C-alpha positions as CSV (number, residue, x, y, z in Angstrom):
1,M,-14.3,-8.5,-24.9
2,E,-17.4,-10.7,-24.5
3,E,-15.6,-13.0,-22.0
4,K,-14.8,-9.1,-20.4
5,I,-18.3,-8.4,-20.2
6,C,-19.6,-11.7,-18.8
7,A,-17.0,-11.3,-16.2
8,I,-17.8,-7.8,-15.1
9,A,-21.6,-9.2,-14.4
10,L,-20.4,-11.9,-12.6
11,N,-18.0,-9.6,-10.3
12,R,-21.0,-7.6,-9.7
13,I,-23.3,-10.6,-8.3
14,F,-20.6,-12.3,-6.8
15,G,-18.4,-9.3,-5.4
16,F,-18.9,-10.4,-1.7
17,N,-18.8,-14.2,-2.7
18,P,-16.2,-14.5,-5.2
19,V,-15.3,-18.3,-4.2
20,S,-18.9,-19.3,-6.1
21,G,-18.3,-17.0,-8.7
22,V,-14.6,-18.3,-9.3
23,A,-16.0,-21.8,-9.3
24,L,-18.9,-21.5,-11.4
25,I,-16.0,-20.3,-13.9
26,S,-14.0,-23.0,-13.5
27,N,-16.6,-25.2,-13.6
28,F,-17.6,-24.4,-17.1
29,G,-14.4,-23.0,-18.4
30,S,-15.3,-19.4,-18.7
31,A,-17.7,-16.2,-17.7
32,T,-19.0,-16.6,-21.3
33,A,-20.1,-20.0,-20.6
34,V,-21.7,-19.4,-17.4
35,F,-24.3,-17.0,-19.3
36,G,-25.1,-19.8,-21.5
37,A,-25.7,-22.3,-18.9
38,S,-29.3,-23.7,-18.0
39,E,-31.4,-22.7,-15.2
40,E,-31.3,-26.5,-14.0
41,Q,-27.1,-26.6,-14.2
42,L,-26.9,-23.1,-12.4
43,Q,-29.7,-24.1,-9.5
44,D,-27.9,-27.2,-9.2
45,L,-24.5,-25.9,-8.9
46,L,-25.9,-23.0,-6.4
47,R,-27.7,-25.3,-4.1
48,G,-28.9,-22.8,-1.4
49,R,-28.4,-19.7,-3.3
50,P,-31.6,-19.3,-5.6
51,D,-31.1,-15.7,-5.6
52,Q,-27.9,-15.9,-7.4
53,A,-28.9,-18.3,-9.9
54,S,-31.6,-16.2,-10.8
55,A,-29.3,-13.0,-10.8
56,I,-27.3,-14.8,-13.4
57,L,-30.2,-15.6,-15.8
58,T,-32.1,-12.3,-15.3
59,E,-28.7,-10.3,-16.1
60,D,-28.8,-7.7,-18.4
61,L,-25.4,-7.9,-20.1
62,D,-25.8,-5.1,-22.6
63,R,-25.8,-2.7,-19.0
64,D,-22.3,-4.6,-18.4
65,R,-21.2,-4.0,-22.4
66,D,-21.9,-0.4,-21.7
67,E,-19.9,-0.2,-18.4
68,Y,-17.2,-1.9,-20.6
69,E,-17.2,0.3,-23.2
70,K,-17.1,3.5,-21.0
71,L,-14.4,2.2,-19.1
72,V,-12.2,1.9,-22.8
73,D,-13.4,5.0,-23.7
74,G,-11.9,6.5,-20.6
75,G,-8.8,4.6,-20.8
76,L,-9.4,1.8,-18.2
77,D,-10.1,-1.9,-18.0
78,F,-11.1,-5.2,-16.5
79,I,-9.3,-8.2,-16.4
80,P,-10.9,-11.2,-15.5
81,I,-9.9,-13.9,-13.7
82,T,-9.2,-16.0,-16.9
83,D,-7.3,-13.5,-18.7
84,E,-3.5,-14.6,-18.5
85,D,-3.3,-10.5,-17.6
86,Y,-4.8,-11.2,-14.0
87,P,-2.1,-11.2,-11.1
88,S,-0.6,-14.9,-10.6
89,L,-0.2,-14.2,-6.5
90,L,-3.8,-13.3,-6.1
91,K,-5.1,-16.0,-8.5
92,E,-3.4,-18.5,-6.0
93,C,-5.8,-17.3,-2.9
94,N,-8.8,-19.3,-2.1
95,D,-11.1,-16.3,-2.3
96,P,-9.7,-14.3,-5.5
97,P,-12.0,-11.7,-7.1
98,V,-13.7,-12.8,-10.2
99,G,-11.4,-10.0,-11.9
100,L,-10.1,-6.5,-11.5
101,Y,-11.0,-3.0,-12.8
102,Y,-7.8,-1.3,-14.0
103,R,-6.6,2.1,-14.1
104,S,-2.6,2.7,-15.6
105,G,-0.4,3.8,-17.9
106,S,1.3,0.4,-17.6
107,P,0.5,-2.8,-19.7
108,P,-1.0,-5.2,-16.4
109,E,2.3,-8.0,-17.2
110,K,4.7,-4.5,-16.3
111,V,2.3,-4.1,-13.1
112,F,1.9,-7.4,-11.4
113,E,4.5,-10.0,-13.0
114,S,7.6,-7.8,-13.0
115,R,8.8,-7.2,-9.9
116,P,8.0,-8.9,-6.4
117,A,5.5,-7.2,-4.5
118,V,5.4,-6.0,-0.9
119,A,2.5,-4.3,0.9
120,I,3.2,-1.8,3.6
121,V,0.1,-1.0,5.8
122,G,-0.9,0.3,9.0
123,T,-2.8,3.8,10.6
124,R,-4.3,6.4,9.5
125,N,-3.5,8.3,12.1
126,M,0.5,7.6,11.5
127,T,3.1,9.2,14.6
128,P,6.4,11.2,13.4
129,Y,8.0,7.5,14.3
130,G,5.8,5.5,12.1
131,K,6.1,8.3,9.1
132,Y,9.6,8.4,9.1
133,W,10.0,4.3,9.5
134,C,7.8,3.8,6.6
135,T,9.5,6.1,4.7
136,E,12.9,4.3,5.7
137,I,11.8,0.9,5.0
138,V,10.8,2.0,1.7
139,R,13.9,3.2,0.9
140,A,15.8,0.4,2.1
141,L,13.5,-1.7,-0.4
142,S,14.6,0.7,-3.3
143,A,18.5,0.0,-2.6
144,A,17.3,-3.6,-2.9
145,A,19.0,-6.0,-5.5
146,K,15.7,-7.1,-6.7
147,K,13.7,-3.4,-6.5
148,P,9.8,-4.7,-5.8
149,V,6.8,-2.6,-6.4
150,I,4.8,-1.4,-3.0
151,V,1.3,-2.1,-2.8
152,S,-1.0,-0.6,-0.1
153,G,-4.7,1.2,0.1
154,M,-4.4,4.9,-0.8
155,A,-6.0,6.0,2.8
156,Y,-4.7,9.0,4.7
157,G,-1.2,7.9,6.8
158,T,0.7,5.1,6.2
159,D,-0.7,4.1,2.9
160,F,0.1,7.6,1.7
161,T,3.1,7.8,3.2
162,A,4.1,4.5,1.2
163,H,2.8,5.4,-2.1
164,S,4.4,8.5,-2.1
165,A,7.8,7.5,-0.7
166,A,7.6,4.7,-3.5
167,I,7.3,7.3,-6.2
168,G,10.1,9.2,-4.7
169,C,12.3,6.4,-4.1
170,G,11.9,5.5,-7.8
171,L,9.6,2.4,-7.3
172,P,6.5,1.5,-8.9
173,T,3.2,1.5,-6.6
174,I,0.0,0.0,-6.7
175,G,-3.1,1.2,-5.0
176,V,-6.0,-0.5,-4.1
177,L,-9.4,1.3,-3.8
178,P,-12.2,1.0,-1.8
179,T,-14.6,2.5,-4.5
180,G,-15.0,2.2,-8.3
181,I,-12.0,2.7,-10.6
182,D,-13.8,5.9,-11.5
183,D,-13.3,7.7,-8.1
184,V,-10.4,7.9,-5.5
185,Y,-11.4,7.8,-2.1
186,P,-10.3,9.9,0.0
187,L,-10.9,12.7,-2.9
188,R,-7.3,14.8,-1.8
189,H,-5.5,12.0,-3.0
190,E,-6.5,12.4,-6.4
191,P,-3.3,14.6,-7.5
192,L,-1.5,11.1,-5.9
193,A,-3.6,9.2,-8.5
194,R,-2.9,11.1,-11.1
195,L,0.9,10.8,-10.8
196,M,0.5,7.0,-10.7
197,D,-1.0,7.4,-13.7
198,E,2.1,9.0,-15.2
199,T,4.7,7.1,-13.6
200,D,6.1,3.6,-15.2
201,G,5.0,0.5,-13.7
202,C,2.0,2.1,-11.2
203,A,-1.5,1.2,-11.4
204,L,-4.7,1.6,-9.5
205,V,-6.9,-1.5,-9.2
206,T,-10.5,-2.3,-7.5
207,D,-13.0,-5.0,-7.6
208,Y,-16.0,-2.4,-7.3
209,P,-18.0,-1.7,-10.3
210,P,-18.0,2.3,-11.2
211,K,-19.9,4.5,-8.9
212,T,-19.3,2.5,-5.9
213,N,-19.2,4.5,-2.9
214,P,-16.6,4.3,-0.1
215,L,-18.9,2.2,2.7
216,A,-17.1,0.7,5.8
217,I,-17.7,-2.9,4.8
218,N,-15.9,-1.9,1.6
219,F,-12.4,-1.7,3.2
220,I,-12.9,-5.5,4.1
221,R,-12.6,-6.5,0.6
222,R,-9.8,-3.9,-0.2
223,N,-7.6,-5.4,2.2
224,R,-7.7,-8.9,1.0
225,I,-6.8,-7.9,-2.4
226,I,-4.0,-6.2,-0.8
227,A,-2.5,-9.0,0.9
228,G,-3.6,-11.1,-2.3
229,L,-1.3,-9.1,-4.5
230,S,1.8,-9.3,-2.3
231,S,4.2,-11.9,-1.5
232,A,5.0,-10.2,1.9
233,V,3.0,-7.6,4.2
234,I,4.9,-4.9,6.8
235,L,2.8,-3.5,9.3
236,T,4.4,0.0,10.7
237,E,1.8,1.2,12.9
238,S,-1.7,0.0,14.2
239,K,-4.0,-0.1,17.4
240,I,-5.3,-3.4,18.3
241,K,-8.1,-3.1,15.9
242,G,-7.9,-1.5,12.4
243,G,-7.9,-2.2,8.9
244,G,-4.1,-2.8,8.9
245,M,-4.4,-5.8,11.7
246,L,-7.2,-6.8,9.2
247,T,-5.1,-6.8,6.6
248,M,-2.4,-8.8,8.3
249,R,-5.0,-11.5,9.2
250,F,-5.9,-12.0,5.7
251,A,-1.8,-12.4,4.8
252,S,-1.4,-14.8,7.4
253,D,-4.3,-17.1,5.7
254,Y,-2.6,-16.8,2.4
255,F,0.8,-17.8,3.4
256,R,2.3,-14.5,2.9
257,D,5.7,-13.1,5.2
258,V,4.4,-10.8,7.4
259,F,6.5,-8.2,9.6
260,A,5.5,-5.6,12.1
261,L,7.8,-2.3,13.0
262,P,8.1,-2.9,16.9
263,G,7.0,0.4,19.4
264,R,6.8,1.8,22.8
265,V,5.0,-0.3,25.2
266,D,2.5,2.7,26.1
267,D,2.3,3.9,22.4
268,V,-1.4,2.8,21.4
269,C,-0.5,3.3,17.5
270,S,1.8,0.4,18.2
271,Q,-0.2,-2.0,20.1
272,G,-1.0,-3.9,17.5
273,C,2.0,-4.3,16.0
274,N,3.5,-5.7,19.4
275,L,0.7,-7.9,19.9
276,L,1.4,-9.4,16.9
277,I,5.3,-9.6,17.4
278,R,4.5,-10.7,21.1
279,N,2.4,-13.7,19.7
280,K,5.0,-14.6,17.0
281,L,2.1,-13.9,14.3
282,A,4.6,-11.3,12.9
283,E,8.5,-11.0,12.5
284,P,9.8,-7.7,14.0
285,I,11.4,-5.3,11.8
286,T,14.7,-4.5,13.9
287,D,17.1,-4.4,11.1
288,L,16.4,-2.9,7.7
289,E,19.1,-4.8,5.8
290,D,18.1,-8.0,7.5
291,L,14.6,-7.4,6.5
292,V,15.5,-7.0,2.8
293,S,16.9,-9.9,3.2
294,K,14.8,-11.8,4.3
295,L,12.4,-10.4,2.1
296,G,14.6,-12.2,-0.7
297,L,15.4,-9.0,-2.2
298,G,19.0,-9.2,-2.1
299,F,21.8,-7.1,-0.4
300,N,20.9,-3.4,0.7
301,T,23.5,-1.0,-0.5
302,R,22.0,1.9,1.6
303,S,24.4,3.6,3.4
304,K,23.7,3.8,7.1
305,A,25.6,7.4,7.2
306,S,23.4,8.5,4.4
307,F,21.4,11.4,6.3
308,R,24.9,12.6,7.9
309,E,26.7,12.9,4.4
310,A,23.7,14.8,3.2
311,V,23.9,17.5,5.7
312,E,27.5,17.7,5.6
313,I,26.8,18.2,1.6
314,K,24.6,20.9,2.4
315,C,26.5,22.8,5.3
316,A,29.5,22.8,2.9
317,S,28.5,26.5,1.8
318,L,29.1,27.5,5.5
319,D,31.7,28.7,7.7
320,R,33.2,25.9,9.6
321,Q,31.9,26.8,13.1
322,K,28.1,27.3,11.8
323,A,28.9,23.9,9.6
324,A,29.6,22.1,13.1
325,G,26.7,23.5,14.6
326,V,24.1,22.5,12.4
327,L,25.6,18.9,11.7
328,S,25.6,18.5,15.6
329,T,22.1,19.6,15.9
330,A,21.4,17.6,13.2
331,M,22.5,14.3,14.3
332,A,21.2,15.2,18.1
333,I,17.7,15.3,16.5
334,K,18.4,12.0,14.5
335,A,19.0,10.5,17.7
336,E,16.1,11.4,19.5
337,R,12.9,12.0,17.5
338,G,10.6,14.6,18.7
339,V,13.1,15.9,20.7
340,S,12.3,19.8,21.6
341,L,14.3,23.1,21.1
342,N,15.0,23.7,24.6
343,E,16.3,19.9,24.9
344,L,18.6,20.6,22.4
345,T,19.9,23.3,24.0
346,E,20.8,21.0,27.0
347,R,22.3,17.6,24.7
348,T,24.4,20.2,22.1
349,G,25.4,22.7,24.6
350,F,24.4,25.4,22.3
351,S,22.5,28.9,23.1
352,F,18.5,28.2,22.1
353,A,19.2,31.2,19.9
354,E,21.8,29.3,17.9
355,V,19.7,26.2,18.3
356,A,16.7,27.9,16.7
357,S,19.1,29.3,13.9
358,F,20.3,25.6,13.0
359,T,17.2,24.2,13.1
360,A,15.3,26.7,11.1
361,L,18.2,25.9,8.6
362,L,17.6,22.4,8.5
363,E,14.0,22.6,8.3
364,T,14.6,25.0,5.3
365,W,16.8,22.4,3.7
366,G,14.1,20.1,4.0
367,F,15.6,17.5,6.7
368,I,13.8,18.1,9.6
369,S,10.2,18.9,10.4
370,I,9.9,21.2,13.6
371,D,5.9,21.1,15.2
372,L,3.8,23.3,17.0
373,L,5.6,22.5,20.3
374,Q,8.9,23.2,18.9
375,R,9.4,19.3,18.7
376,C,12.0,18.3,15.8
377,S,12.0,15.1,13.7
378,V,14.0,14.0,10.9
379,N,12.3,13.8,7.6
380,S,13.1,11.4,5.0
381,I,15.8,12.3,2.2
């Protein structure tokens, strides 16, 4: 308990400079021993940073003790870098945090060490293309021989899709917060956080103390941890500049495997991915079974005909002619994401009324989504 309390204090002092904090712990053997060091020892080791040495000498550990007791009372925890439960991949990085605040219904060893970890990151303003392939990537990973834990950042768009798809496909997921562990950002994702609490093998983590607000600078530390926890990072969509690109840079610095989903040349949401691929900084994702193989997760048993088969099962309750029309319409939508109802009449040869009826049925069944411009996109199934 005392080690955790002292590590909480050091994490607060060295949050944006974890290298120095970890070096002190390594030099003295523990976080507790750092607070037993003399002023001369600290000043000698922290040359050029007298303010940090002073912060250690004047730190009110009673405040940190109160914080830790409140964590425990709330079912939360703090895992210092000296603890055997600290994630081994994160510890290998050149700038790991002094410790992690931890929220989960599962023990840390099950969350961090029982499965390979794959991060999926990208833009908040994802397109239907990005949402579809983000979900399909998670589905492919869920069918691998070695099923991974999915890591992301709890944000809108790609992060939310990756976390939700993971739980829906039976995979655990880790959310890295840009706030204190007592908060969820954005607040609208609190139901997802509760679901993760209740799902075996899932967790929320952060290195920010409780009551920390989601300032813009906080996301840099968050992205660093996402990359550090993972053996590979996948970027689904990103502009030239964005948090996903920063996470990929961290992943490259940590010698992680990096993959990017290629997109249209004129699509601003794919410019970051295309740039990484063009500069050979990330491997392109062109086949999901190949991706699973390159991640070392074993053969992917996912059926390429799963969408068609699922629609056929639903169509079994219809008469033969209508079933054929619904299936043809479904496959036309799958072949051309974003196709409009008018375009579907041209592609299939059915009347507009028939297409409207078939797509309404497919949307009711959950196979497709239709936007305000009557463009159709396949959902994950």
